N, C-alpha and C positions, 0 to 999 in steps of 0.2 A: 504494500500500500504506500502511496506517496506521503511524504511528511507534510507537504503543504495541502491541507484540506480546509475547505470552508463551504458555506452554503452560498450558492450563486443566486442573487436576486433575479426575479423575472424582469427582462428588459422592458423599459417603459414604452417603447415604440411598437411592441408587438400587439396584435389585436387581442381583444378580450375573447375568452372561450365562448361568450354569447354570440360572437360574430362568426365563429367557425363551425364547420360540419365534419363529423367523422365519416371518412369514406372507406377506411379499411382498419380492421382489428386483427392482430396476430394472436396465435395461441398463447396460453400461459406457459412460460418456460421456468425451469428450475436450474440449479447449478450444473446438472448433468445434461440438460437439453438445450441450453442457451446456444444458438448458432454461433459458430466461430466468426462469421462475417461481422457480427455486431461487436465483437471484441477487437476488431481491427478498425483502422481509420475509415470512416465513411460519412456520407451526408445524405440529406433528404433531397427529393426532387424540387425543382423550382415551383413555388406556390404551395409547398407541403410543409406543415408543421408536425413534429413528432412529440407525442406525449407518452412518457415511460412511467408506468405505475409499479411501484415496489409493493408487492402484496405481503411479503414476509422477508425477514432478514435485512441485510444491508447490501448496498451496491455502490461502488465507486465509479464516478462518471468523470471523464476527461474531455474538456473542450480544447480543440486544437487549431493551429494556424494552417494556412495553405501549405506550409513547409513542414507540417507534421510536428511542430513544436507545441508543447503543452501550455495553453493559456491559463487554465485553472483546473483544479480537480475538486470534487465535492463528494461527500458520503451522504447517500440518501436512504431513507427508511420509509415505512408506511406512514409515519407521523410527519416526516420531513420529505415530501415528494419533490421530484425534480421539476424544474420549470419546463415550459414548452421549449422544444428545440427549434430554432429559427430555420426557415428554408435555406438549404445549402450550407448550413453551419457544420463544419467538420467536428467530429466527436467520436468517442468510442467508450465502451464499457471497460474500465481498467481493472476491475476486481470486484469480488462479491463474496459473501459469507457462504458456508456450506449449506445453510438452510434457506438460501435466497429463492424467492419466487417473484416473477415480474411479468408484466404484459405490456405490449407496445401497441399504440394506436396512432393512425395518421389522420390529420385534420387539414381542412382547406377552407377558403372563402367560398360562398355559394357559386360564384361564377366559374370556379375551377372544379366543382364537384363531378360533373359528368365528363369533363376532360380527363381527370385523374382516375376516376373509377371505371369509365367505359371507353376511354381512349378517343373521345370525340375532340374535334378542334375546339379550342377555348371559346367561350361566349364572346360574341363580337363586342368590342369596347364601346361602340355607340349604343348598343342595346343596354349595356350596364348603366350608362349615363342616362339614357332616355327613361328608364324605369324609375328613376328618382323623381320624375316630374308628375307622376300620377299614382294614386293608390291602386292596388290590384283590382282589376275588373275583367272584362272580356277582351281577349287579345287574339289577333289573327296573324300568323306567320306565313306570308306568301313566298314560296320557294324555300321551304324549311330545311332542305337537305336531309341530314341524319338527325336533325332536331336540336342542335346545340343551343340555339336561342329559345326555342319553344320550351325546352326542358327547364332552362334557367327561369323563365317567366313563371312556369308552373310551380317551381320551387319557391318563388316569391309569393305565391298565392293567387296568381292569375288563372282564370278559366280560359284555356288555350285551345284554339283550333289551328292545326298545322297542315299545310298543303304543299305538295311538291309533285312535279311531273314524273320524277324518277321513282319507280316502285322499289328499287334497291334501297334508296334512302328511307322511304316510308317503312319498309320491312325492318330496317335497323332500328328506327325509332319505335316501332311497335314492339320489338323485342325488349328494348329498355323499359318501356312502359309496363310490359308484363313482368319483367324481372323485379322492378322496383315497386310493383303493385300500385301504380299511380292512378289518381282520380282527377277529374276535371281537365283532361287533355284528350283530344280526339284528333284523328289524322284522316287524310284523304288524298287520293291521287287526283291531281287537278292541273289542267293546262291553262296557265294564266292568259295565254294568247286567245283562247277560245271561250272560256267559261266565265260566268259572272259570279260575284260573291253573293252568297246566300246568308242574310242576317246583317246585324249591325254590331259594331265593336267600339270599344273605348281606345284601343291601341292596335293599329295595323302597321306591320313592319315588313320591309322587303330589302334585305341586305345582300348586295353583290349578286343580283338576279336579273335586273332589267336589261343588262347588256346582252342577255341571251334571248330576248323577245324580238318579235318582228317589229321593225321600225314603224310600220303603218298602224300598229295596235297600241302604241304607247299612250296616245291621248285618251283612247277609250279605257285603257287599264287604269290610268291615274284618275280619270273621272269616276270610275266605278269604285276605286278605293276611297275617294273623298265622299261619295254618296253613302258609302257603307260605314262611315265614321260618325259616331255620336257627337252631338254638340259638346265642346270641351275636350273631345278626344284627341289623340295624337297620331300623326303619321310619321314614320321614320323610313327614309329611303336612302340607301347608299348604293351608288352605281357608277360604272366606268364612264369616263369622258374621253373625248378626242378634241383637242384644241390646237390652235395655230402654233402655240409655243411648245406644245407637247402632244403630238399626234399619238393616238393609241397604237401600240406596236402589235396588237393582236386583231385578227379579223372577226370581231364580234358582229352579230347582226345589227346591233344598235349601240350607239354611245351618245351621251348627252353633249351638247355644245355649251359654250360659255353662257351662264345665266339661264339656260333653258329650263332646268328643273325648277328653279325658284319662280320662274314666270308662271308655271302651272298653279302656284299656290298664292296668287294674288287674292287678297281678302282674308287669308289665314294669318294667324299670329306666328311669325317666324321666330322660333326659339333659337335655332342654330342653322347656319348655312355656311358652307365653305366649299372650295374646289381645290383642296390640298392634294399634294402628292401622296400616294400610298403604294402598297405592295400586294400583289396576289400571292397565294400559296404556290401557284405554278411557277416553275423556274425556267430560265433560258438554257441554252446549250452549254453554258459554263457553270450551271448549277446555282446561279444567282436568282433571287426572287424578282419577278418582272415588276417594274415600276411604271406607274401611270397616274394620271389625275383621277380623282373620284369626286363626284358631287355628293355631298352629305347634307341632308335636310331633315330637320326635326321641326314639325309645325303643329300648331294647335288650332282646331276648328272653332271658329267663332260662331255663336248662335245666329240663326237666320234672322234677318230684320223683317218684321211684318210690313 
């Protein structure tokens, strides 16, 4: 055991346990079954916090630098539990008593839950921000893919409808819904080019989808989205652009021009609008993520004037 032992206080900047969700719990280990890998230098994934519970005996924990030097060591017991281990903080179990029993659990923020547990792409950052502007209500995700945004909204308490043209994505989403035994989330195979929205919603989102639609259908699609939004509801659209200063490098069927998306929302309250550079998950021949401009709009529907 190290001579230098102390209790390490929980860092002030890490989130409260109330903000985190457990996405994985390991079996109970004792002195004979504790995996060797946890006794060696290791860290957690990006966005993942580790909580080690000492159920019996004592356990010596070491926090390490990137160069494997010991920053601090601490002895923990059931009465003196370890703090949350920060994402990607190097550490190891340096020692333990013969009667030690412990259990490890991994936690994350809600936006990372389905990414870390089901290997989905992380929730879109604009969806995370947009959800802060209204209480949970009825949400429609047009072009949901495998459900990364729809599942996040459901986790926040929204009643979610998720549509996509690709049955593979819908099948993946349905599998997660079944595994997690989720309620208030429904799916459907839906061609945005051809079908009309059924029902009215408080939040309609379409992220990185409209560039795959037919150019002559965009006005109808946006009009249908707006008509299907309740007064005071939000629309979030993120879609590729092609501009004079930065032509789109990919042959999408449709791209927005400068100011085009914003013009569709005259009369709405524009909460956010930009035409910033962004990246696709798709990569070029050199393995670099493809860069292009994206139109990002978050708008609130004003009540109709009699």
